[in-house]
C-alpha positions in Angstrom: -17.4 -9.9 -7.5 -16.1 -6.6 -7.5 -17.8 -3.1 -5.6 -17.5 0.2 -7.7 -18.0 3.2 -6.3 -20.6 5.8 -7.4 -19.1 9.4 -8.6 -20.4 10.8 -5.7 -18.8 8.2 -3.4 -15.6 9.1 -5.5 -15.9 12.3 -4.7 -16.4 12.1 -0.9 -13.3 10.0 -1.1 -10.9 12.3 -2.3 -11.1 14.2 0.7 -9.1 12.6 3.2 -10.8 10.2 5.7 -8.4 11.4 8.6 -5.3 13.7 9.7 -3.4 14.5 6.3 0.2 14.6 6.7 1.3 17.2 4.0 4.9 16.8 2.7 7.9 15.5 1.2 8.3 11.7 2.0 11.0 13.2 4.6 8.7 15.7 6.0 5.8 13.1 6.2 7.9 10.4 8.1 8.8 13.1 10.8 5.3 14.1 11.2 4.3 10.6 11.1 6.7 9.7 13.7 5.1 12.5 16.3 1.7 11.1 15.4 2.1 7.0 15.9 3.8 4.6 17.5 2.8 1.9 15.5 0.0 1.2 12.5 -2.4 -1.6 12.0 -2.0 -1.1 8.2 -0.5 1.3 5.1 -2.0 1.4 2.1 0.2 2.4 -0.6 3.8 2.0 -1.7 4.9 5.9 -0.6 3.2 5.5 2.6 4.6 1.8 3.4 8.1 3.0 2.5 8.0 6.2 4.8 6.8 4.1 7.6 9.3 1.4 7.3 11.9 4.4 7.0 10.8 5.9 10.0 10.8 2.7 12.0 7.0 2.5 12.7 5.7 -0.9 13.8 3.0 -2.1 11.1 1.1 -5.5 10.7 -0.2 -4.9 7.1 1.5 -3.5 4.3 -0.5 -3.3 1.0 1.1 -2.4 -2.2 0.6 -2.4 -6.2 4.6 -1.2 -6.9 3.0 2.0 -8.2 3.4 5.7 -7.4 1.1 7.8 -8.8 1.0 5.3 -11.7 4.3 5.0 -12.6 6.2 1.9 -11.8 8.4 1.6 -8.5 10.6 -1.0 -7.3 9.3 -3.1 -4.1 10.7 -1.4 -0.7 14.0 -3.4 0.3 12.4 -3.8 3.7 9.3 -5.3 2.2 11.2 -8.5 0.6 11.3 -10.9 3.3 7.5 -10.4 4.6 5.2 -13.3 3.9 3.4 -12.6 0.9 -0.2 -12.4 0.1 -1.3 -11.9 -3.1 -4.9 -10.1 -4.9 -6.3 -9.2 -7.7 -8.0 -5.7 -7.4 -8.3 -4.0 -10.9 -8.3 -0.1 -10.9 -11.4 1.7 -9.3 -13.0 -1.4 -7.6 -12.8 -3.6 -4.6 -12.1 -7.0 -4.6 -14.8 -8.7 -2.3 -12.2 -11.2 -1.6 -10.3 -8.5 -0.2 -12.4 -9.1 3.5 -11.3 -12.9 3.6 -7.9 -12.3 3.0 -7.4 -9.0 5.4 -9.5 -11.0 8.1 -7.0 -14.0 7.8 -4.0 -12.1 8.0 -5.6 -10.3 11.0 -6.2 -13.6 12.8 -2.3 -14.6 12.3 -1.3 -11.6 13.7 1.8 -11.9 11.8 3.5 -8.9 9.9 2.1 -9.6 6.1 2.7 -8.0 2.6 -0.3 -8.0 0.6 1.0 -7.4 -3.4 -1.9 -6.2 -5.5 -2.3 -6.4 -9.0 -4.3 -3.6 -10.0 -4.3 -0.8 -7.8 -4.6 -0.6 -4.1 -6.1 2.9 -3.1 -9.7 1.5 -2.4 -8.4 -1.4 -0.2 -8.3 1.5 2.4 -12.3 1.1 2.8 -12.0 -2.8 3.4 -9.1 -2.2 5.8 -11.2 0.1 7.8 -14.1 -2.5 7.9 -11.6 -5.1 9.4 -9.1 -2.8 11.6 -9.9 -3.0 15.5 -11.3 0.0 17.2 -8.8 2.7 18.1 -6.3 1.2 15.3 -4.4 3.6 13.0 -4.0 3.5 8.9 -1.9 5.0 6.5 -2.6 6.0 3.3 -1.4 8.1 0.5 -3.2 11.5 -0.8 -1.8 11.9 -4.2 0.3 15.2 -4.4 -0.2 15.9 -0.9 1.0 13.7 1.5 -0.6 10.7 4.0 -3.4 10.4 6.2 -3.3 8.9 9.6 -6.9 6.8 9.9 -8.0 6.6 13.5 -10.3 4.1 13.3 -13.6 4.5 14.9 -17.2 3.2 15.6 -18.6 6.1 13.9 -15.9 5.9 11.2 -16.3 2.0 10.4 -20.2 2.7 10.2 -19.8 5.3 7.6 -17.6 3.0 5.6 -20.1 0.2 6.0 -22.9 1.9 5.0 -20.8 3.4 1.7 -19.6 0.0 0.9 -23.2 -1.4 1.2 -24.4 1.1 -1.1 -21.8 0.5 -4.2 -23.2 -1.2 -7.2 -22.0 -5.0 -7.4 -20.3 -6.1 -10.9 -19.1 -9.6 -11.6 -16.6 -8.6 -13.8 -14.6 -5.2 -13.4 
């Protein structure tokens, strides 16, 4: 089963859910090192590479080997991580993501989730499962990266949004 955001929800999600770090990969890496010591998760190839290059400890990396729809190679530092796979077509959220994220969280070992499709919307279930006060990093197209501080308020808003998304048997 899949969840598909409504047009109104898509417009809301175009705005950053946290603090926007603007700039090139190098500039974002510098800003990120000032902002965080560790991350719960990185959602996206650009931000995963940025966090890795900055030496920021991260539990879960979620990538689809694309940046702005262009294919890119897997970051070399991700090659050796234990891998999980998730089918998640563009524009939807595969509800299997929750089970996978809870499994990785329970094992507390660094993991790579390789997404067939698109990882962008997986930030939402990641916020849902993340511990309070943890940080999640995701890419903001054409601008930089967003650091999300997971709070009760944010978790509540995301849960409400997820509950109101139409369910689809297939994307």
